[in-house]
N, C-alpha and C positions, 0 to 999 in steps of 0.2 A: 503493499498500499504506500502511495505517496504522501508528501506533507499534508495534513488535516488542515482546512480550510475552515473557519466558523466564522459566519459575519450575518448581516440582515436577508443575504439573498439580494439576487438582482446586481444590475449594473452599478447599484447605488448603496454605498458602505456607510456615507454617514447622512445623519439627518439635515438638509436644507437649512432648517432653521435654527438645526443646532451649530451647524457652520457659521451663520449670521451670528447670535450667541458670542462664539469665540470670536469672531471679526472683531465686534465692538468693545471685548474685552481687550484685543490688541491694538485696537486704536486710543481706546483710554493709556494704556499704557505709551503709545506712541507719543500722545500729548502731553504727559508726565518726563517724557526725554525730550521733548522740545521745549519744555520748560526748562528742567536743569540744564540743556545746551545755552539757552538764552542767558541762563541768570551764572554760569560760567565765565560767557562770553562779556557780561556786565562785568565783572570780575575782572576779567584782563582788560579792558578797558578805561577800567578805576586804577589796576596798576600804571599801565602806558602813562595814564593822565596826571599823575600823582607824581611831582618831584623828588627823587631819592628815593620811594618806595620800590620801583624795580630791581636797584640793587638789593634787594632782599627777597623777591619770590623770582622763580624758576619760571620765566616767560613761557621759554618753550616748552617744558613739560606741561604749563596751563594751557596754552594754545593746542597743544594734540590731546589734549582731553576736552576739549570745546570739538575738535573735530571728530576723535571717539565716540563721542555722545552723538553727534551729530548722523555719525553712520548707522548708530544702534539705530535712531530715529528713524532714518531712511529704508531701514531694513525692515522695521515694522509696520510701516508706511507700506511698503511692498508686501510684506507678508498679509497685511489687512486688505489691501487689492485683491491680491489672488487668491482668499480666502472667500470674500464676499464674490468673487467671479465663480468660484467653484460652486458655491452656495445656488448661484444663479444658474448655471450647467445642470447639477444634480438635480433643481427643481423641474430644469426644462425636460429632462429625461422623464420624470415622476410625470409631468402633466400631459407628456406624449403619449406613456400607457395610459393615463386616464383617457385622452381623448378616443384612444383606439379602441378600449374595451369598453367605453361607455356610449357609442354609435353616436346619435341624434339625439341625446337626453339632453337635459339642461347644463348639466354638470360637466358635459364631454364639450360643449358650445362655451362653458366658461373656460374651462382648460386651455381651449386653443386661443382663445381672447388673450389669456394672462401669457402664453406662450409669444402673441405678435409682439405684447407689449415687453417682452424678455428681449426680444429680437430685437427693438426699437431701439431698446436702451445699450444693446451691445451687440453689434454685427458678428461678433466672434463667439457667441454662445450657440448658434445652431452646431457649426463644425464642432466645436470642443465635444457638445453632446452625442454627435455622430463618432467623434471619435472613441468617445467613451464606451459605447455601445458596441463601435469592434472590436477593442479590449474583450470585452467580456463573451463576446458571440466566439472570439476566437480560444477561451478559456472553456465554454461549457464543454467540449467536446474531447478535451486531453484524454488522447489514449485509445479512444475508439478505433480509429482507424488500423491500430495495432493486434486489435480485436477482428476487423474487420477481414485483414489482408489474409492472414490463415485459416479463416472460419469457413473455407469451401462453400457449402450448399448453403450457409447461413449467409454469407458477404452480401447479397442485393439486399437481405431483409434490413441489416444492419446499417447499411449505406440510406435505405430508402426511410428507414426510422429518421436518422439524423436530416436527410432531406426532409421529411416532414415537419419534424420538431422544430428544423430554424429556418424554415422557409414559411411558416405560417403562424398565425397563433391559435390553431387548435388545441395546444398543450396548456393553455391559460383560461379557465373558464370563467367567464365576463361576471359581474354581481348583478345580481337580478334574473341570468341564465337557469332557468330548470327543464329537466328531462322531460321530452314529449313522447308520447304513444302511451304503449302500456304493456306488459309485461306478460310473457307467459305464467302461467298457472304453476304454482310451484308446493311442494309438500316441504315443510321443516320440520325436523322433529330432534330434541335431544339426545345425544348421545353419550356424552360423561357428565357428573356433576360434581363437584369438589369444595372444599371450604377452605380456601388458600388462607395460611398465618400471617398474611398482611400484604401490603400492596408492593408493585414491581420496584427492586431495587436499583434507581437510575435507569436511564434510558435505555441503553443492553437488556434491563432486565426486562422493561416493557416490551421491546420487540422480541425478545424471545417468548414472550407468553402468546405469539402468533400462533395457532394451534397446526400441529402437525401429525398429529397423529388420530385415528380413530377413522379417518375419511372426513372429519370435520371441515369446515371450511369457517365457521364465524364461533367464538367463543364470546361469552359475557359476564363481565363482574361486577355484581350488585353490592355496594358497599351502603350501608346502612348504619346512621350515625344513631347517638341515644337521644339526641331529641325529633328525632321523625326524619330528619334530612335523609336523603338518598342520592349517591352518585353512581352512575352509570360508567364502565367503561367498557367498549367493543373492541375487538381484534380480530381483523379481517384478514383473509388469507389472499394468495396472489393465484394464477391460472394454473386449474389442473391440468388440463388436457389442452393440445395443440395440436392432435390431429384432425385436417380436413374432416375424416370421417365421423366426429362428435360433434361437428358445429349443430348445434339447437339439439344435442343430446340430452341425457338425463344430467349429466353435471352441469350446473348452471356458472363456474369458472370455467367458461371455454373460451374459445377465441370468439364466439357469436357476440358472446357479453359484453368484450374487449371491443369489436368493432362497434356495438350499438352507445358503451360509454364513453368510446373515444368521439364519436360523432354527435351527442348530445340526444341518445335516446335513453328510454328505459329499459333495462336491462332486467332477466330473470335472476341473477346477482345481487342487483341491490335489492330488488324486491324480497329476495331470501335473507338479506342482511337486516330489512325491516321488520320481517315476520320473527326474526330471531330476537330482536331487542322486545317486542310487544309482547313474546310469549316469555321474556324472562322478567316482566311486568314493567318495561319503558313506556310510559306516554309522552306525548306532546308537551313541552315545555320542560321536561324531565331534564337533568343535567345530564348530556353524556359524550364522553371523552372518545377518540378514535385512535386507535394503532392498526397501522394499516401496511402490506406489501403488496407493489405491484400492483396486478389487477386491482385489489384491495384499496390502495390509495386511489384509485380512479374512482370508486364508490365513496369512500371517505371525503372526497371532493366534492359529490353531490348531496352528501350525508349532512355537511357542514352547513352547505348553502341553502337547502330548500327543504330538511326532513320536519319543520317544525320543533326539533329538540335544540334544547340549550348547548351548544356545543363550545366549551372555553378552550379547549386543547384539542388539534389535529398532529398526530404524529406520522409521517408517512416515509416508507422506504423502497426508492426504485420507482417512485410513481410515474405512469405515464400523462398524468394530468397535475396542474396544480389548482387548487381555488385561487378565489379574489376575495378575502375573508375581512371583514371589520374589524377597527380598530380593538372590540373586545374578546376578539379570538386570537388563539396563540398558533401558528403554523411553526414545525419543528420538520424539516424535510432532511431525508438523508439519501444523498445523491452520490455516486460513483460518475464519475464524467466521460469515463469507458464503459457503462452500463446501456447497451440498447434500446433498452426499453425505457428506461429513462430523457433517452436522446429525443423521446416521442414529445418532452414537454417542452421541447425547446431549449433547456434549462431553466425554466420558469418565467417568471415575470421581470422583464428588467429593472421596474420599479418597486420590487420586492411586495409581499402583501400580508398582511395579517397587523396586531400589535406589535409596538416596538418591542416585546420581549419576543416575538419569532427570530427563529434563526434557520439559516441552512448550514449545513455540515456536510462538506465535500471534501471528495480526495479522489485521486485517479486509484481504482480498488485492483489493478493487477497490472505494474507496470513492468514492461520487457516479457511481451508475451512469452508463453512457452505452449507446446503443443498439447491437447487436453482439456486447455482451460478456456476456452471458449465459450463464453458466457456467463464465464465464473461472477465476476462482478456485478451480476445480478442477483445471485441467489440470498436467500433469506441470510443462509449463514456468513457469508460477506458482509452484510450490512449489519450482522450483531456485532462483526469484529468492529467495524465503522461505529456502531455506538458505543462499543468499548472502550475506542480512542478516544472519542469524545469526553466519556465518561474521567475516565484519567488525566484531560486534559488541564485539569484547573481553571478551565475559561468560567468566569461569571454566571455567565448567562446559563450555563449547564447545571449550574450551581441554585439560581434561581429556580428552575426546572423540579429541582429534586424537593421544592417546598408544595410542589401539588403532589409529588406520591408520600412525602410527610404528613400531609393533611389526609390524605386516605388511611394512613395505617390508623388512624384514631378511631374507624370506625368501631361500630362495636360486634357487628358479623357483615363476614365478607362471603359471596356465595358467587361460586364460579359454572356456570353450563356451557358445552361446547356443542353444535349445533350442526347437523349434518342436513344439507338442501339437496333435493331434485327435483327437476322438471317434471311435472308429468305431462308424459309422453304421449299420443293416441296409440292405440297397439297397431291400427291400417296408417 
């Protein structure tokens, strides 16, 4: 695995308003240095103008001090100008995303108007914004080609993933989007029930709870607190069958559901997840956190945006889709840049998404490809390893995420049920 990167996601690493606040503070420092320079220069002039005083003062050193303070003042002012310019560039990128994702809404029109004002204020901004996006585009598929070239039969599929993800906006679901159409009938039944001793231990612990046994595709944990409050955590598996002959077969976690979810249509796997939550007791308005891998991430994207549940946290690993969440929802994305399925997301939104606490955790999963490892960056076990790296990174944003699991640990009762779903397929 290559070097770990943890940031807010997208091309924007710092909030524009935070940059402007920094710029204002630096400007105040520049003003202080200007005052200091002026004061020392007045002292120099006083010494020069006072007969006999210069014999007792190092005028060369005093003037050197004036020049040194002036240079620091000028450096501060240059830094202020650069900081405020980058704040405008970052905002311009965010506005571009908002205008694209918002279509013809009032918010999108307001974003486009603000972009025009920024362009009028400084003609450099559009070009700098495009350069920033180009750099981001160049980094989001690091290592993918080394997965493609030795992958034989799968190479065209990998290349198509990068082409679709990088050349369209399909990988980011815009605010207000809902799945259209109706899903096939499904049957969902519990296959195991247990009582975990506590909440997941960190991010890796959460990802590790995505079901792998008994044919289950979904698991729901119910955390019941002494005061009567309840929180649910749903864990959603990735695609279970890729065979063309299984298209629309009994397992809803197939390529048909992948195609439907990616194109904005209702899928049997989404309907099965809703049914599992309802069977576990979750009702609209209840708090439901989501942890998902691969196709599960596509389900999670729509679940967080349209289900009617209160979704405070979404964790996805290798998801082909990214949601556009509100500032009250935290999005944690685990992504290998050489994961062909993740490539379908196009790297996510250039402006990031979700609350200020949202984070994207990225790395090249399999640097220096070796035969037999084609597709390994997408495996759930690879994403558990990435989550372990993040947990041990010491990054304060990961530590903040731990507070969510610590709260769940206070539950009086924890119940976990794993569910198996099947399409109801007509015999004829």
